[in-house]
C-alpha positions as CSV (number, residue, x, y, z in Angstrom):
1,M,-84.3,-38.9,50.1
2,R,-81.4,-41.2,49.2
3,A,-80.0,-41.1,45.6
4,T,-81.2,-43.8,43.3
5,R,-78.8,-46.6,42.6
6,V,-77.2,-46.3,39.2
7,G,-76.0,-49.2,37.1
8,P,-72.6,-49.4,35.4
9,L,-74.0,-48.4,32.1
10,V,-74.4,-44.7,33.0
11,P,-70.7,-43.8,32.7
12,G,-70.4,-45.7,29.4
13,I,-73.5,-43.9,28.0
14,A,-72.2,-40.5,29.3
15,A,-68.8,-41.1,27.6
16,A,-70.5,-42.1,24.3
17,A,-72.7,-39.0,24.4
18,G,-69.6,-36.9,24.9
19,A,-67.8,-38.5,22.0
20,A,-70.8,-38.1,19.8
21,L,-70.9,-34.4,20.5
22,V,-67.7,-34.0,18.5
23,L,-69.7,-34.9,15.4
24,A,-71.5,-31.6,15.7
25,F,-68.3,-29.7,14.9
26,A,-66.3,-29.5,11.7
27,P,-65.5,-31.3,9.6
28,W,-68.7,-33.3,10.1
29,E,-71.0,-30.4,11.2
30,L,-73.9,-32.5,12.2
31,W,-75.4,-29.7,14.3
32,L,-78.4,-31.7,15.5
33,V,-76.1,-34.1,17.4
34,A,-75.3,-31.3,19.8
35,P,-78.7,-31.0,21.5
36,L,-79.2,-34.8,21.5
37,S,-75.8,-35.3,23.1
38,I,-76.4,-32.7,25.8
39,A,-80.0,-33.9,26.4
40,T,-78.6,-37.4,27.0
41,L,-76.2,-36.2,29.6
42,Y,-78.9,-34.1,31.3
43,A,-81.3,-37.1,31.4
44,L,-78.6,-39.3,32.9
45,L,-78.0,-36.7,35.7
46,Q,-81.6,-36.7,36.9
47,P,-81.5,-39.4,39.6
48,L,-77.8,-39.0,40.5
49,S,-76.2,-37.8,43.7
50,P,-73.6,-35.0,43.3
51,R,-70.8,-37.5,43.5
52,R,-72.2,-39.8,40.8
53,A,-73.2,-36.7,38.7
54,A,-69.6,-35.6,38.9
55,L,-68.4,-38.9,37.6
56,A,-70.9,-38.8,34.7
57,G,-69.8,-35.3,33.8
58,F,-66.2,-36.3,33.9
59,V,-66.5,-39.3,31.6
60,F,-68.7,-37.2,29.3
61,G,-65.9,-34.7,29.1
62,V,-63.3,-37.5,28.5
63,G,-65.3,-38.7,25.5
64,Y,-65.9,-35.1,24.4
65,F,-62.4,-33.8,24.6
66,G,-60.7,-37.2,24.0
67,L,-62.0,-37.1,20.4
68,G,-62.2,-33.4,20.1
69,V,-58.7,-32.3,21.0
70,N,-56.5,-35.4,20.4
71,W,-54.9,-33.6,17.5
72,V,-52.6,-32.0,20.1
73,Y,-50.6,-35.3,19.8
74,H,-49.6,-34.3,16.2
75,S,-48.0,-31.1,17.5
76,L,-46.2,-32.8,20.3
77,R,-45.1,-36.0,18.7
78,L,-44.6,-35.4,15.0
79,F,-43.4,-31.8,15.2
80,G,-42.4,-31.2,18.8
81,G,-40.1,-34.1,19.1
82,A,-41.7,-35.5,22.2
83,T,-41.6,-39.3,22.8
84,S,-44.8,-41.2,22.1
85,F,-45.3,-41.9,25.8
86,F,-44.7,-38.2,26.8
87,A,-47.0,-36.9,24.0
88,V,-49.8,-39.3,25.0
89,F,-49.3,-38.3,28.7
90,L,-49.6,-34.6,27.9
91,V,-52.7,-35.2,25.7
92,A,-54.3,-37.3,28.4
93,L,-53.5,-34.6,31.0
94,L,-55.1,-31.9,28.7
95,V,-58.2,-34.1,28.2
96,A,-58.5,-34.7,31.9
97,I,-58.2,-31.0,32.7
98,C,-60.8,-30.1,30.2
99,A,-63.1,-32.8,31.5
100,L,-63.0,-31.1,34.9
101,F,-65.3,-28.4,33.5
102,P,-68.3,-30.6,32.6
103,M,-67.6,-32.5,35.8
104,A,-67.9,-29.3,37.9
105,T,-71.0,-28.4,36.0
106,A,-72.7,-31.7,36.7
107,W,-71.6,-31.7,40.4
108,L,-72.8,-28.2,41.1
109,W,-76.1,-28.8,39.3
110,A,-76.8,-31.9,41.3
111,R,-75.7,-30.3,44.5
112,I,-77.8,-27.1,44.1
113,R,-81.0,-28.8,42.9
114,G,-80.8,-31.6,45.5
115,A,-79.8,-35.2,45.2
116,G,-82.1,-38.0,44.4
117,G,-84.4,-36.2,42.0
118,R,-85.9,-33.9,44.7
119,S,-86.7,-31.2,42.2
120,T,-90.5,-30.6,42.2
121,P,-92.5,-30.4,39.0
122,T,-92.7,-26.6,39.2
123,L,-88.9,-26.3,39.4
124,Q,-88.0,-28.6,36.5
125,V,-87.8,-25.8,33.9
126,R,-85.7,-23.7,36.4
127,D,-83.4,-26.6,36.9
128,A,-82.9,-27.0,33.1
129,W,-81.8,-23.4,32.8
130,L,-79.7,-23.7,35.9
131,F,-77.8,-26.4,34.1
132,A,-77.4,-24.1,31.1
133,A,-76.1,-21.3,33.3
134,L,-73.5,-23.6,35.0
135,W,-72.4,-25.0,31.6
136,S,-71.9,-21.5,30.2
137,L,-70.0,-20.3,33.2
138,S,-67.7,-23.3,32.9
139,E,-67.1,-22.6,29.3
140,L,-66.3,-19.0,30.0
141,A,-63.9,-20.1,32.7
142,R,-62.2,-22.6,30.3
143,G,-61.7,-19.6,27.9
144,K,-59.7,-17.8,30.7
145,V,-57.7,-20.3,32.7
146,L,-54.0,-20.3,31.8
147,G,-54.6,-18.0,28.9
148,G,-57.7,-19.8,27.8
149,F,-58.5,-22.9,25.8
150,P,-62.0,-22.3,24.3
151,W,-61.7,-25.1,21.7
152,I,-65.0,-26.8,20.6
153,I,-67.1,-24.5,22.8
154,V,-70.6,-26.0,22.3
155,G,-72.0,-22.9,20.5
156,Y,-69.7,-23.6,17.5
157,S,-71.8,-26.6,16.7
158,Q,-74.5,-24.1,15.5
159,T,-72.3,-22.3,13.1
160,D,-74.5,-23.7,10.3
161,G,-77.4,-24.6,12.6
162,P,-80.5,-22.6,13.3
163,L,-79.1,-20.9,16.3
164,G,-76.2,-19.5,14.3
165,T,-78.3,-16.5,13.3
166,L,-77.9,-15.3,16.9
167,A,-74.1,-14.9,16.6
168,P,-74.2,-11.1,16.0
169,V,-76.6,-10.8,18.9
170,M,-75.0,-12.8,21.7
171,G,-71.9,-14.5,20.4
172,V,-70.8,-18.2,20.6
173,Y,-71.2,-18.3,24.4
174,G,-74.7,-17.0,24.3
175,I,-75.6,-19.5,21.6
176,G,-74.2,-22.2,23.8
177,F,-76.3,-21.1,26.7
178,L,-79.5,-21.2,24.7
179,L,-78.5,-24.5,23.1
180,V,-77.9,-26.2,26.5
181,G,-81.0,-24.7,28.0
182,A,-83.1,-25.9,25.1
183,S,-81.5,-29.4,25.2
184,A,-82.3,-29.7,28.9
185,S,-85.8,-28.4,28.3
186,L,-86.3,-31.2,25.8
187,V,-85.7,-33.7,28.6
188,V,-88.4,-31.9,30.6
189,V,-90.8,-32.1,27.6
190,L,-90.2,-35.9,27.4
191,R,-90.0,-36.6,31.1
192,G,-91.8,-33.8,32.8
193,A,-93.9,-34.7,35.8
194,T,-96.8,-32.4,35.0
195,V,-98.5,-30.8,32.0
196,R,-97.5,-27.4,33.3
197,S,-93.8,-28.2,33.4
198,R,-93.9,-29.7,29.9
199,A,-95.9,-26.7,28.6
200,S,-93.3,-24.3,30.1
201,A,-90.5,-26.2,28.6
202,I,-92.1,-26.2,25.1
203,A,-92.8,-22.5,25.4
204,G,-89.1,-21.8,26.1
205,I,-88.1,-23.8,23.0
206,V,-90.7,-22.0,20.8
207,I,-89.5,-18.6,22.0
208,L,-85.9,-19.6,21.2
209,A,-87.0,-20.7,17.7
210,G,-88.7,-17.4,17.2
211,M,-85.6,-15.4,18.4
212,S,-83.5,-17.3,15.8
213,A,-86.0,-16.6,13.0
214,V,-86.2,-12.9,13.8
215,A,-82.4,-12.6,14.1
216,S,-82.0,-14.1,10.6
217,T,-83.9,-11.1,9.1
218,L,-81.7,-8.5,10.8
219,E,-78.7,-6.7,9.2
220,F,-76.3,-5.3,11.8
221,T,-73.6,-3.8,9.5
222,E,-73.6,-2.0,6.1
223,A,-71.7,-2.9,3.0
224,K,-69.4,-0.3,1.5
225,S,-69.7,0.7,-2.1
226,T,-66.1,-0.4,-2.8
227,T,-64.6,-3.9,-3.1
228,L,-61.2,-5.2,-2.4
229,G,-59.4,-7.8,-4.6
230,V,-57.5,-10.3,-2.4
231,R,-55.2,-13.2,-3.3
232,L,-54.8,-15.9,-0.7
233,V,-51.5,-17.8,-1.0
234,Q,-51.1,-21.3,0.4
235,A,-47.7,-22.8,-0.5
236,N,-48.3,-26.0,1.4
237,I,-44.8,-26.4,2.8
238,A,-44.7,-29.3,5.2
239,Q,-44.2,-28.5,8.8
240,S,-41.2,-30.8,9.0
241,L,-39.4,-28.6,6.3
242,K,-40.8,-25.2,7.2
243,F,-38.2,-24.2,9.7
244,D,-35.2,-25.8,7.9
245,P,-32.7,-23.0,7.4
246,D,-31.5,-24.7,4.2
247,R,-35.0,-24.4,2.7
248,L,-35.6,-20.7,3.4
249,E,-34.6,-19.4,0.0
250,R,-36.8,-22.0,-1.8
251,S,-39.8,-21.2,0.5
252,L,-39.5,-17.5,-0.3
253,R,-39.3,-18.3,-4.0
254,D,-42.5,-20.4,-3.7
255,Y,-44.4,-17.6,-2.2
256,R,-43.1,-15.0,-4.7
257,E,-44.0,-17.2,-7.6
258,L,-47.5,-18.1,-6.3
259,S,-48.2,-14.4,-5.6
260,L,-47.8,-13.3,-9.2
261,E,-48.7,-16.4,-11.1
262,A,-51.6,-15.5,-13.5
263,L,-52.5,-12.6,-11.2
264,P,-55.6,-10.7,-12.3
265,D,-55.4,-6.9,-12.7
266,D,-57.9,-6.2,-10.0
267,I,-56.0,-7.7,-7.1
268,D,-55.2,-5.1,-4.4
269,V,-53.8,-7.3,-1.6
270,V,-51.8,-10.5,-1.5
271,V,-51.8,-12.4,1.9
272,W,-49.2,-14.9,3.0
273,P,-49.8,-17.1,6.0
274,E,-48.4,-17.1,9.5
275,T,-44.6,-17.5,9.5
276,A,-44.6,-17.7,5.7
277,I,-41.2,-16.1,6.3
278,P,-39.8,-18.6,8.9
279,A,-37.1,-16.1,9.9
280,S,-36.8,-12.5,11.1
281,F,-38.0,-9.9,8.6
282,D,-34.8,-7.9,8.8
283,R,-32.9,-11.0,7.7
284,V,-34.8,-11.5,4.4
285,L,-36.1,-8.0,3.5
286,P,-32.9,-7.0,1.6
287,D,-33.2,-10.1,-0.6
288,L,-36.9,-9.5,-1.2
289,A,-36.4,-5.8,-2.0
290,P,-36.4,-6.1,-5.8
291,W,-39.6,-8.3,-5.8
292,I,-41.3,-5.9,-3.4
293,E,-40.5,-3.0,-5.7
294,E,-42.1,-5.0,-8.5
295,V,-45.4,-5.5,-6.7
296,E,-45.5,-1.9,-5.4
297,A,-45.2,-0.8,-9.0
298,R,-48.4,-2.8,-9.7
299,N,-50.1,-1.1,-6.7
300,I,-50.3,-4.3,-4.8
301,D,-49.9,-4.6,-1.0
302,V,-48.4,-7.8,0.5
303,L,-49.1,-9.0,4.0
304,S,-46.8,-11.7,5.3
305,G,-46.4,-13.6,8.6
306,G,-42.9,-13.9,10.0
307,F,-40.8,-13.0,13.0
308,E,-40.0,-9.4,14.2
309,R,-36.9,-9.0,16.3
310,E,-35.7,-6.2,18.4
311,G,-32.7,-6.8,20.6
312,E,-33.2,-10.0,22.5
313,R,-37.0,-10.0,22.0
314,T,-38.9,-11.8,19.2
315,W,-42.5,-11.5,18.1
316,N,-44.8,-13.6,16.0
317,A,-45.9,-10.9,13.6
318,V,-47.6,-9.8,10.3
319,R,-45.8,-7.2,8.3
320,Q,-46.6,-5.1,5.2
321,L,-43.9,-5.9,2.7
322,G,-43.1,-2.5,1.2
323,G,-45.4,0.6,1.5
324,T,-45.2,2.1,5.0
325,E,-44.1,-1.3,6.4
326,Q,-46.9,-1.5,9.0
327,I,-46.6,-4.3,11.5
328,Y,-48.9,-6.2,13.9
329,R,-47.3,-8.2,16.7
330,K,-49.3,-11.1,18.1
331,H,-50.5,-10.4,21.7
332,H,-52.4,-13.5,22.7
333,L,-49.7,-16.3,22.7
334,V,-50.4,-20.0,22.9
335,P,-49.3,-21.4,26.3
336,F,-46.8,-24.3,25.9
337,G,-46.6,-23.5,22.2
338,E,-45.3,-19.9,22.0
339,Y,-44.3,-19.4,25.6
340,L,-44.0,-21.6,28.7
341,P,-46.1,-20.5,31.7
342,F,-44.4,-21.0,35.1
343,R,-41.1,-21.6,33.3
344,S,-39.1,-21.9,36.5
345,V,-41.3,-24.9,37.5
346,L,-42.0,-26.5,34.1
347,E,-38.5,-26.1,32.5
348,I,-38.5,-29.9,32.1
349,V,-41.3,-29.6,29.5
350,A,-39.2,-27.2,27.4
351,A,-36.4,-29.8,27.5
352,L,-38.6,-32.7,26.3
353,V,-40.6,-30.8,23.6
354,E,-38.9,-28.7,21.0
355,I,-41.3,-26.4,19.2
356,P,-39.8,-23.6,17.0
357,G,-40.7,-20.2,18.1
358,S,-41.7,-21.3,21.6
359,D,-40.2,-18.4,23.5
360,L,-41.8,-15.4,22.0
361,S,-42.6,-12.0,23.4
362,R,-46.2,-10.7,23.7
363,G,-47.4,-7.8,21.6
364,S,-49.3,-4.8,22.9
365,D,-53.0,-5.1,23.8
366,Q,-53.6,-1.8,22.0
367,V,-54.4,-3.4,18.6
368,V,-54.6,-0.9,15.7
369,P,-55.9,-2.0,12.3
370,L,-53.4,-1.8,9.4
371,T,-54.4,0.5,6.6
372,I,-54.0,-1.6,3.4
373,A,-55.2,-0.6,0.0
374,G,-57.3,2.1,1.5
375,E,-59.1,-0.2,4.0
376,A,-58.6,-0.7,7.7
377,I,-57.6,-4.3,8.0
378,G,-58.0,-6.0,11.4
379,V,-55.2,-8.6,11.7
380,S,-55.0,-11.6,14.0
381,I,-52.6,-14.5,14.1
382,C,-53.6,-18.1,14.4
383,Y,-55.1,-18.9,17.9
384,E,-56.2,-15.3,18.4
385,D,-59.3,-15.8,16.2
386,V,-60.8,-18.2,18.8
387,F,-61.3,-15.3,21.2
388,G,-64.3,-13.3,20.0
389,E,-64.1,-11.2,23.1
390,E,-60.7,-9.9,22.0
391,L,-61.4,-9.5,18.3
392,R,-64.1,-7.1,19.3
393,S,-61.3,-4.5,19.7
394,L,-60.8,-4.5,15.9
395,V,-64.2,-3.0,15.2
396,P,-65.7,-0.7,14.3
397,E,-62.5,0.7,12.7
398,S,-61.7,-2.5,10.7
399,T,-63.8,-3.1,7.7
400,V,-62.2,-6.4,6.8
401,L,-60.7,-9.1,9.1
402,V,-57.6,-11.1,8.2
403,N,-56.3,-14.1,10.1
404,V,-53.1,-15.8,9.2
405,S,-52.4,-19.2,10.7
406,N,-50.1,-22.3,10.6
407,D,-52.5,-25.3,11.1
408,A,-49.8,-27.6,9.8
409,W,-49.1,-28.3,13.5
410,F,-52.3,-30.2,13.6
411,G,-51.4,-32.8,11.0
412,D,-54.2,-34.5,9.0
413,S,-56.8,-34.2,11.7
414,A,-60.1,-32.4,12.3
415,A,-58.3,-29.4,13.9
416,P,-57.7,-27.3,10.7
417,H,-61.5,-27.6,9.9
418,Q,-62.4,-26.9,13.5
419,H,-60.2,-23.8,13.4
420,E,-61.9,-22.6,10.2
421,Q,-65.3,-23.1,11.9
422,K,-64.2,-20.7,14.7
423,A,-63.2,-18.1,12.1
424,R,-66.6,-18.4,10.5
425,M,-68.2,-17.7,13.9
426,R,-66.0,-14.6,14.4
427,A,-67.2,-13.4,11.0
428,R,-70.8,-13.9,12.1
429,E,-70.3,-12.3,15.5
430,L,-68.7,-9.1,14.1
431,A,-70.5,-9.2,10.7
432,R,-67.3,-8.6,8.9
433,P,-65.8,-10.5,5.9
434,L,-62.8,-12.5,7.1
435,I,-59.8,-13.7,5.0
436,R,-58.1,-16.7,6.5
437,V,-54.7,-17.8,5.1
438,T,-52.8,-20.9,6.3
439,N,-49.6,-22.6,5.4
440,T,-51.1,-26.0,4.5
441,G,-54.8,-25.4,4.7
442,V,-57.6,-24.8,5.2
443,S,-57.4,-21.3,3.7
444,S,-60.7,-19.6,3.0
445,S,-62.6,-16.4,2.2
446,I,-65.5,-16.1,4.6
447,A,-68.5,-13.7,4.1
448,Y,-69.8,-11.5,6.9
449,N,-72.5,-14.1,7.6
450,G,-70.1,-16.9,8.0
451,A,-70.6,-18.4,4.5
452,I,-67.6,-19.8,2.7
453,E,-67.1,-17.9,-0.5
454,G,-63.9,-19.8,-1.6
455,R,-61.5,-22.3,-0.1
456,I,-58.1,-23.9,-0.7
457,A,-58.4,-27.4,0.7
458,N,-56.1,-29.0,3.2
459,D,-52.7,-30.2,1.9
460,V,-53.0,-28.4,-1.4
461,R,-50.6,-25.9,-3.0
462,G,-52.5,-23.0,-4.6
463,T,-54.0,-19.6,-4.6
464,L,-57.5,-18.2,-4.3
465,D,-58.6,-14.8,-5.8
466,V,-61.7,-13.2,-4.3
467,R,-63.5,-9.9,-4.2
468,V,-64.3,-8.8,-0.7
469,T,-66.9,-6.2,0.2
470,P,-65.8,-4.2,3.3
471,R,-68.5,-3.5,5.9
472,T,-69.0,-0.8,8.6
473,G,-71.1,-0.7,11.8
474,L,-71.4,-2.7,15.0
475,T,-73.3,-5.8,15.9
476,W,-74.9,-6.2,19.3
477,Y,-72.2,-8.7,20.3
478,A,-69.5,-6.3,19.2
479,R,-70.9,-3.7,21.6
480,T,-71.4,-5.9,24.6
481,G,-69.2,-9.0,24.3
482,N,-69.8,-11.9,26.6
483,W,-71.0,-9.8,29.6
484,P,-74.8,-10.3,29.0
485,V,-74.5,-14.1,29.0
486,F,-72.2,-14.0,32.0
487,A,-74.7,-11.7,33.8
488,V,-77.7,-13.9,33.0
489,A,-75.9,-17.1,34.0
490,M,-74.8,-15.5,37.3
491,A,-78.3,-14.3,38.0
492,I,-79.8,-17.7,37.5
493,L,-77.1,-19.3,39.6
494,S,-77.5,-16.7,42.4
495,M,-81.3,-17.2,42.5
496,A,-80.8,-21.0,42.6
497,L,-78.3,-20.8,45.4
498,L,-80.6,-18.5,47.4
499,A,-83.4,-20.9,46.9
500,A,-81.3,-23.8,48.0
501,F,-80.0,-22.0,51.0
502,S,-83.5,-21.0,52.1
503,R,-84.7,-24.6,51.6
504,D,-81.8,-26.0,53.7
505,Y,-82.2,-23.3,56.4
506,R,-85.9,-24.0,56.7
507,K,-85.4,-27.7,56.8
508,A,-82.8,-27.4,59.5
509,H,-84.7,-24.9,61.6
510,V,-88.4,-25.6,60.8
511,G,-88.2,-29.2,59.6
512,V,-90.1,-28.3,56.4
513,E,-88.5,-28.6,53.0
514,S,-89.4,-25.8,50.7
515,S,-91.1,-26.8,47.5
């Protein structure tokens, strides 16, 4: 059967659906847009040949990532010193690369299920979940390629949605798998060829709703009887000034003053953001010694971001100022931001874009929580909190999570809010309170269920004092990670490939197409 001819409106509708999907993420958080957007794409794919499906998937991705990650321009142009043309070129290249993943999903789906709408009514529900499996595998791959870029993974759209309750069960990729499967099933409900196919699709959606409801009643970790007083410090130092050597002394004074200004007696820990000390620790610690002695006398621990140097090597790190001077060195670096992959080939990029701290060393994979104020604190730096699979290594030892970041690189865009949304999902996945402190916002105290308990808005100088309740135990996701969703997706794909192979074999040798 030949593929149905498709009008020129299909690519435009696909691109619009992809762009609309961005509204499901922070700061808009219109979670219902996500299933509607994905269902639109899935409906468009129904009559398409693999080649036309690939085009629809690609333009969907261009709309999706074109609006979802265009904040990279701020980092490259405003703060990286790249020319406008080169910054636009690099952003366009990033968007095009990201769009390859939905393109591959659409092409494979159309190729496996057969072009021209040859899926029989009894296979329509199977095809819907095949699409979900391929989508999830593509997202898992995007989280790994070149160090991983798992930004605006579709499951994040449900941070406040009904499927968000499943975060401690299966994590953000599992939520995405179910969301895409339900969205595709919705198309079967509306366009299914038989009552049986529609009933099967409805049953799947109802089961999913029941799983979400049951998960909302479960507690996976236990609260400790003690609490921890934490002050978040956001000095709001502009990125254009942050690494100016002439401003170092003033920056340190800002953080010292904010840390002790009207400080309550019950504060145990003060947290400064990533690179709050925009120099090596050994350079500034002698000057900070009198102030550190003062806070130690008040039984207060201070955690600060900065740079740790040892010989020719430099790490992006978080250090305890005073006390036993514990330190955490960032191990998941940002490609093209903190290191240059394939440096021998891409040296020209380093010459055209100047980002401070872009040639850093990688810390050890053996992450050990810092013992601060009697609690095991699991520390991550900036981009590391988008990798739930890696943050699992912080539990069960860690009872509280702390992420320090510098989202000033993103300018006045959606990215700081999207980043906070990812931290909220990590809190839900691991069922741990999470303290998130940034240079210019958004800084927030996040409860173990992802709820915001306090926030310092973007582009605001200030502090936030909170009481945090440490928690112990493990969620299902903390035990298993992303392996279950990967295994299920691979099983669905394998069965679909086997069925497609059998169909083609029988058609070629018997002349009968399997139904």
